[in-house]
Residue, then its C-alpha position, 0 to 999 in steps of 0.5 A: m499500499n505504499v504511496f511515499p516515496k522511499y527516501p535515499p540517504t542523501s541531505g540536500s540543499h535547504v529548502s526554499q519556496r521555489r523547491i516546494n513550489k517545484q514538488k507541488e505537482a508531484v504530490v497532487h499526482i500522487l493524491r489524485t492516483k493513490e486515493p483508493q489506497i489512501r481511503k483503504a488505509f483509513e478503512q484499515l484504521a476503522k477497523r479498530y474501532s468498536k462501531p465501524p464509524k462513517i468515512e469521509l475522506h477529503i482528497e480535494q482539502a489536501i490538495e489545496k493544502v499542497y497548493a497553499a504551502r509555504v517555506t518558513y525560516d521559523s524552524e530549522d525542525l525537518h518536519g513540516e507543520s499544517d493545519d486544515y488549509r496550509m501547510w508550512i516546511p522548514a528551510a531545513k536541509m533535504n533532499d527533494t525525495y524528503l521534501m516531497g514525502t514531508m508535503l505528502h505527510e502534510a497533506l494527509h493530515y486533517i483530511c479525513t473524518f470518522d463520523g464527521k470528527d477529525i481523527c487524533s494526529e497518532n491515528e493519522h500517523y498510523v494511516m501514514r505508516l500503512l502508506g509507507d511512512d517512516c513517521 
């Protein structure tokens, strides 16, 4: 069920807005073409619940978040941040593959609800691990 790339052991240059912009279409392509696998991973999570929840997947919201991605200089942390509508990627050193994976990871936060309610980040990370991320 892998949708995340395999990360090479290289560091890369500092993230810039230009580099983020170059990765946006690749991340959007993954979200659009791998939607069935993403849905299946959330369905796998739902099996852990005693009563099966109503699953709503908001891929278009994730795509909007990718297009709204911005570089941040507030943190050198290798991990990005996101809310429902935006994501921020630190200007840390990372290769293009890791940058793409970070953007995909942040895009997957807040895109699925169970019974109309957000899923906790621990469960979101469980889904991302099912999808091949190393978070």
